[in-house]
C-alpha positions, 0 to 999 in steps of 0.5 A, a space after each residue: 500500500 502506498 503511503 499518503 504524503 500530504 504537502 501544504 502550501 500557502 504562498 508563491 515562494 513556498 510552492 517554488 521551494 517545494 516544487 521538486 520535492 512534490 515532483 519526487 513524491 509524485 513520481 515515486 511508486 511507493 508514495 501518493 502525493 496529496 496537495 492542500 493549497 491555502 492562503 495567498 494562492 487562493 487570493 486574486 490580490 496575490 495573483 491566484 497562484 494556485 492556477 500555476 500549480 495546476 498548470 505545472 501538472 499537480 492535482 490540488 486535493 483540497 483548497 483551504 480558504 483562510 485569508 481575510 481581507 484584513 492584514 491587521 494583527 486581529 485579522 491574521 489571528 482570525 485567519 489562523 483560526 479559519 485555517 485550523 478549521 479548514 485544515 481539520 476538515 481537509 485532513 479528516 477527508 484525506 487521511 494522510 499518513 504524513 504531513 510535510 510543512 515548510 518553514 514558519 508562516 502563520 498558515 503553517 501554524 494553523 496546519 500544524 496545530 490541526 495535525 497535532 490534535 488529529 495525531 497526524 505525524 509531521 515532517 518539518 523543513 527548515 527548522 532551527 533557523 532564526 529571524 528576530 524581526 518577525 513572529 515567524 521565528 516563534 512559529 518556526 520553533 513551535 512547529 519544531 515541537 509539534 513535528 517528529 522529523 526534521 530536515 534542516 539547511 545547515 549543521 548549526 540549524 540541526 544543533 539548534 533543533 536538537 537543543 529544542 529537545 528533538 532527538 538527533 536521530 530524527 534531525 537531518 541536515 539536507 541543505 536548503 531546498 531552494 538551491 535545487 531550483 537553481 540546479 534544475 531550472 534552465 533560466 531565461 537569458 537576459 534578453 528573454 527576461 527583459 522582453 517578458 518583463 518589458 524592461 528597458 534593455 539598456 538599463 541595469 536591474 534591481 530586484 526588490 522584495 520587502 515584507 513587513 517586520 511583524 516584530 517591529 517597524 512597519 514603515 520600513 518601505 519608505 526609507 527603501 523607496 527614498 534610497 531607490 530614488 537615486 537610481 532613475 537609470 535602473 530597472 526597479 522590479 518589485 514583487 509584492 509583499 506577503 499577507 503578513 500584518 502590514 503587507 497591504 500598506 507596503 504594497 500600496 506604497 510601492 504602487 504609488 512609487 511605481 506610478 511616479 517612476 517610469 523605471 519601476 515595475 510591480 508584479 504580483 508574482 514572477 513565478 520561479 522561472 522569472 524570479 530566479 532569472 531576474 536574480 541571475 541578471 540583477 545587479 543587486 537583490 534588495 529587500 528583506 526576503 530570506 531568499 536574498 540570504 539563501 538562494 541569491 548567493 548561489 546565482 552570483 548576485 549580491 544582496 542588500 538586506 534591509 532592517 531586522 526581519 532576517 536578523 539572526 539568520 546565517 548569511 554569506 559575505 555577499 549579503 550587505 546589511 543595512 539599517 532602515 534609513 535611506 542613507 544606510 540603504 543607499 550606502 549598502 546598495 553602492 557596496 553591493 554594486 562594487 562587490 567582487 566576491 567570493 560568493 559563499 555557498 553555505 546551504 548545501 549542494 541542492 540534492 535535497 528532495 531525493 534525500 528527503 524522499 529516501 528518509 520518509 520511505 525508509 521510516 518503518 512507521 509514522 508516529 507523533 510519539 517522541 521523547 524530549 531529548 535532554 542535552 
């Protein structure tokens, strides 16, 4: 009998990271992929990206509507409640043998707590990481305690998961799953990318993604936009902020900036192919997305990391940190533009999905039973 492996995805970025793992499970004769889609995937505001999942050849087994139109703290808390109800119904119908969750977003908190109570075993990806500028940090560690098996991205993250009381025999350092995309996806040429995005072909490119700092500053987008005013002869390509507290205010500020600047462009979602191609051909990646620290260095592009959202994460030397003020960000951009390398690869070799599938296939059984491992 094939084991039913359920994966939950709620955002465009997360789906891009999970793509090859989903393919690996889908193609394995001993496993059955179940897919639950939620959050931003089902929102017209964020591009209805569930359609891309279907176009990629995946069958969506359940759609869990949970995203309210409000992105206030109360709205996000209520979304978690709606998600918990929806996931309970989905898991009850699908009856998976194992749930795989990536990362630290509030949608995954809802899925994890429903699974825990329903005694559905969880395998967690990318635990043990730190990001002090967002409540994602606490969500990530909470999911670690609800999960039984752990696939982490570096050895220090493995040690941190063990420090949280997880047995070393259930924690594996497989590297960052996003690196696999860089190895397997044939990227667009610069000419193809510029044509698709309708960019000015004589100008350089900045790729910009800025999410809310849910544990602190919510107005950080304005110093970033102030710094970008110095680059009128650069294609400024923005992707939308996520659905965390304050995300819509950030998107509104960017929309106004784009209206005032002919060299600025805003996209709901670039998708993995165009996003990674843009990273490859960009002169700098700017903002506070975790991809700037993890995947971007593998494409030989410098990152300007703004503010505290990713504070605490491991990062290579090609990541230049900036405070949330216009001068600091401008100076960091100039440093990035003059960065000559080397580009450090600290998140593994990208052979992640096959390693995860081997582990989950060789587990004699799935269970939520575990002990606290004392150091």
